Each structure stands twice: as C-alpha cells, then as structure tokens.
Backbone as CSV, one residue per row, in Angstrom:
resi,resn,N_x,N_y,N_z,CA_x,CA_y,CA_z,C_x,C_y,C_z
1,MET,110.987,131.189,122.657,111.009,130.556,121.345,109.733,130.932,120.605
2,SER,109.854,131.159,119.339,108.676,131.505,118.550,108.484,130.485,117.449
3,SER,107.331,130.551,116.797,107.104,129.678,115.653,108.180,130.025,114.632
4,PHE,109.158,129.146,114.493,110.348,129.492,113.739,110.067,129.898,112.302
5,LEU,109.102,129.314,111.647,108.822,129.694,110.262,108.243,131.105,110.171
6,ILE,107.319,131.429,111.055,106.709,132.761,111.026,107.720,133.810,111.466
7,LYS,108.457,133.531,112.530,109.461,134.467,113.030,110.557,134.685,111.986
8,GLU,111.013,133.613,111.370,112.050,133.717,110.345,111.550,134.535,109.156
9,TYR,110.317,134.306,108.754,109.723,135.052,107.643,109.634,136.540,107.970
10,ARG,109.288,136.873,109.215,109.181,138.282,109.608,110.533,138.970,109.523
11,GLY,111.594,138.254,109.864,112.935,138.823,109.778,113.070,140.074,110.633
12,ASP,113.571,141.150,110.008,113.797,142.406,110.724,112.575,143.314,110.741
13,ARG,111.520,142.889,110.084,110.303,143.710,110.073,109.599,143.629,111.418
14,SER,108.878,144.665,111.762,108.163,144.679,113.039,106.886,143.846,112.939
15,MET,106.383,143.453,114.106,105.099,142.756,114.142,104.011,143.665,113.584
16,ARG,104.117,144.964,113.844,103.137,145.925,113.346,103.095,145.902,111.807
17,GLU,104.270,145.881,111.171,104.324,145.821,109.704,103.658,144.555,109.178
18,MET,103.973,143.430,109.819,103.426,142.162,109.350,101.925,142.085,109.596
19,ALA,101.479,142.581,110.740,100.047,142.585,111.040,99.306,143.421,110.006
20,LYS,99.879,144.559,109.646,99.251,145.421,108.638,99.202,144.716,107.278
21,LYS,100.298,144.067,106.915,100.361,143.362,105.626,99.284,142.283,105.518
22,TYR,99.015,141.602,106.627,98.043,140.504,106.619,96.686,140.907,107.178
23,ASN,96.538,142.210,107.454,95.266,142.762,107.909,94.750,142.072,109.175
24,VAL,95.647,141.914,110.143,95.303,141.336,111.437,95.851,142.247,112.535
25,SER,95.446,142.001,113.762,95.972,142.788,114.879,97.398,142.337,115.206
26,ILE,98.113,143.217,115.870,99.456,142.862,116.329,99.368,141.695,117.302
27,GLN,98.315,141.680,118.101,98.138,140.594,119.063,97.971,139.246,118.356
28,SER,97.234,139.239,117.247,97.081,137.985,116.484,98.425,137.525,115.955
29,TRP,99.176,138.446,115.368,100.491,138.076,114.825,101.377,137.513,115.939
30,SER,101.370,138.163,117.081,102.171,137.711,118.216,101.763,136.312,118.657
31,ARG,100.457,136.057,118.735,99.980,134.726,119.139,100.451,133.662,118.150
32,TRP,100.489,134.009,116.866,100.981,133.032,115.884,102.457,132.740,116.124
33,GLU,103.241,133.791,116.343,104.679,133.596,116.561,104.954,132.783,117.816
34,TYR,104.145,132.983,118.849,104.368,132.275,120.103,103.637,130.948,120.190
35,GLY,102.964,130.560,119.115,102.298,129.259,119.093,101.041,129.206,119.931
36,ASP,100.489,130.373,120.285,99.269,130.418,121.087,98.011,130.298,120.240
37,ALA,98.133,130.485,118.939,96.965,130.442,118.051,97.425,130.154,116.635
38,TYR,96.477,129.731,115.816,96.731,129.514,114.395,96.052,130.619,113.599
39,PRO,96.640,131.010,112.482,95.909,131.892,111.565,94.698,131.141,111.012
40,ARG,93.672,131.861,110.652,92.517,131.230,110.000,92.979,130.631,108.668
41,THR,92.219,129.679,108.173,92.630,128.902,106.994,93.082,129.747,105.802
42,PRO,92.326,130.776,105.385,92.809,131.557,104.235,94.169,132.208,104.495
43,LEU,94.397,132.642,105.743,95.691,133.239,106.068,96.787,132.188,106.179
44,LEU,96.441,130.990,106.658,97.424,129.897,106.683,97.927,129.613,105.272
45,VAL,97.002,129.548,104.344,97.363,129.269,102.951,98.239,130.390,102.399
46,ARG,97.828,131.638,102.636,98.605,132.788,102.130,99.992,132.848,102.771
47,LEU,100.056,132.664,104.087,101.342,132.687,104.781,102.268,131.589,104.277
48,ALA,101.733,130.389,104.154,102.547,129.271,103.668,103.100,129.588,102.283
49,LYS,102.264,130.139,101.418,102.711,130.492,100.070,103.800,131.561,100.128
50,ASP,103.576,132.590,100.945,104.552,133.669,101.062,105.871,133.200,101.674
51,ILE,105.778,132.283,102.657,106.974,131.758,103.308,107.701,130.770,102.394
52,GLY,106.926,130.076,101.557,107.525,129.074,100.676,107.549,127.697,101.315
53,CYS,106.515,127.404,102.115,106.415,126.096,102.750,104.996,125.579,102.548
54,THR,104.751,124.381,103.027,103.400,123.839,102.946,102.595,124.299,104.157
55,VAL,101.285,124.241,104.046,100.419,124.557,105.184,100.740,123.596,106.332
56,SER,100.974,122.351,106.009,101.313,121.352,107.022,102.587,121.742,107.775
57,ASP,103.608,122.192,107.051,104.853,122.625,107.697,104.598,123.795,108.638
58,LEU,103.776,124.720,108.199,103.471,125.899,109.006,102.724,125.504,110.281
59,ILE,101.736,124.636,110.161,100.984,124.170,111.337,101.910,123.422,112.288
60,GLN,102.766,122.574,111.763,103.693,121.828,112.618,104.629,122.772,113.364
61,SER,105.059,123.839,112.713,105.917,124.832,113.354,105.198,125.494,114.525
62,ILE,103.937,125.856,114.323,103.144,126.494,115.376,102.882,125.502,116.509
63,GLU,102.538,124.252,116.164,102.266,123.240,117.186,103.512,122.944,118.020
64,TYR,104.649,122.846,117.356,105.899,122.580,118.064,106.177,123.699,119.065
65,THR,106.031,124.930,118.615,106.266,126.077,119.490,105.332,126.042,120.687
66,SER,104.062,125.768,120.448,103.081,125.716,121.524,103.454,124.649,122.547
67,LYS,103.865,123.472,122.093,104.224,122.384,123.002,105.444,122.743,123.841
68,VAL,106.448,123.336,123.208,107.664,123.708,123.933,107.353,124.761,124.978
69,LEU,106.586,125.785,124.597,106.276,126.856,125.533,105.356,126.374,126.647
70,THR,104.420,125.486,126.345,103.534,124.942,127.368,104.353,124.120,128.360
71,ARG,105.259,123.338,127.839,106.115,122.511,128.699,106.982,123.395,129.601
72,ASN,107.352,124.572,129.105,108.184,125.494,129.879,107.354,126.493,130.686
73,GLY,106.031,126.291,130.729,105.179,127.097,131.571,104.692,128.399,130.975
74,ARG,104.786,128.601,129.660,104.356,129.845,129.063,103.144,129.704,128.179
75,GLY,103.044,128.653,127.390,102.006,128.534,126.366,100.591,128.409,126.909
76,LYS,99.627,128.637,126.030,98.217,128.597,126.419,97.423,127.543,125.674
77,ASP,98.006,126.937,124.650,97.335,125.898,123.860,96.012,126.366,123.257
78,LYS,96.002,127.470,122.563,94.820,127.942,121.848,94.995,127.642,120.372
79,CYS,93.903,127.403,119.693,93.973,127.097,118.277,93.116,128.056,117.450
80,HIS,92.930,129.259,117.909,92.102,130.219,117.183,92.800,131.569,117.140
81,ALA,92.564,132.277,116.050,93.133,133.631,115.950,92.011,134.614,115.719
C-alpha cells in the first residue's frame, strides 16, 4: 500500500519523472509513497496544491500509510525526507 494521494497523483508516470519534477531523489519520492518519510514543508505545500488537497490531507495520507505498513511489518516510521 502506498500513500494513496501521492500514488494517485503520480498515476502512470514513473517515480523518476516525479522525482525530477520536484527536484528530489527517486528514493525520497519512494519513501513518501510508502509512508516512510514526509516531504519537507515547502514541498508538502507544493504537492498539496498540485494534488488539489490540503496539507493536512496529504500528511494524514502519509501517516495512514506508515501505520498500516508498520502494523504489517514493513514501515519504518520516519518523518524526514
């Protein structure tokens, strides 16, 4: 399971494309999708605007993903990108 808002926004585009668009590493983008980390504040704001949601909605999506994956033995509970 991935952070549904970020994964949905990425759609059919590759992580590489999205990482390039937001000037981050592919690993950072992946951590956001898997709920292992949050984008830094300026990127949270930009992503939320681009996705069409609030920053709060985006954070809740990432937190939910992290909790589900941690409960299933995968997540790492990191809050930094």
